[in-house]
C-alpha angles and dihedrals in degrees: 000000000000089000091055092049092049090050091050089050093050089046093052091044091049088053091057097052101033133075108287090210094062112132112205102053122033121213119264096245091058089047094054089043092058092041095055093044089055090051095046095048091048094236092118095057092044091055097043090051089048090052092047093050091056093044098053095038091059093040091051094053092048089048095047091051101032101047101055092037090049092053090051094052091043095056098035119063093188094055090043091056093047102043107029095072088058090049091049092048094058093038089061092059109089113243091234089061090057095052095088088047092054093044092054094046102035101024126233099291134093096296092064092050094050091048092052091053095044092047092057098042095046097067091045091054095039097052096047090049091050088049091049095048097044112091114272130185092253094053103032095093094054093047088048093053092050093049093053106028104026105052090118091062118096116268089241090059093053088047094055088054092054090049092047089055091047094055099095095060093037092055091045087054094046091052089054094044093052087056093047089048091056093049096048091044091057092047095049091047090052100048103023126070107281139149101195137021135097093265089049093049093048091050092048091051089049090051089050092046090236096149096176091059092040092057089043092064092041088057088046093053091050090049092049092052091049093046094048093049089047093049090048093052092046092050090044092051093049094049090045091049094046097049099031132253118311093241089060097249 
């Protein structure tokens, strides 16, 4: 926080002693005027909510598909050998190369944006779930005990133990997927047809050469990314504390 305050003070001071007609970096006063105008008009909130809707819709689809499929591939060596090569094939294709494909199939509306985000978050969640559900040195003893001494337990109970052991890699993958979802949402808002969203607003400001507003939305995107990661860490910490450490200590 102190560093941010220091940078702001330097920025304001630089605006007082440098050319006011400079192009590349607007003065801090103009930046904050643009920011407060967007807040007061309600445009900033509208664009943030539109971006959040796209981020979490794509993320939810990727999670709903990747999580159960990852569990299946993690506990079944046969399924893993058959399906993982196909997953790795599509994962090797850059998402940007698939943009035209998704546009042709799903159009240029909201559906294509959601599919792009879901198609990128899906393999991240799936692979981390697979890694978590596969036997690892730190979980092998517990799995061996279950296979020998807990055959009488319901299959659902044994599955819960497997999922519990897999939570650390799954959560790590989910955190990465959230960040990737935000990045892709901004990109699709900037270069696909849109009428709202943080990326769309930044691009419109750029086209109108409104640098104060453009920098305003750049800072907003960074703040959103930081906020999402902090919220995720806080939520993970509270859940971990409530349920106990994943290693059983």
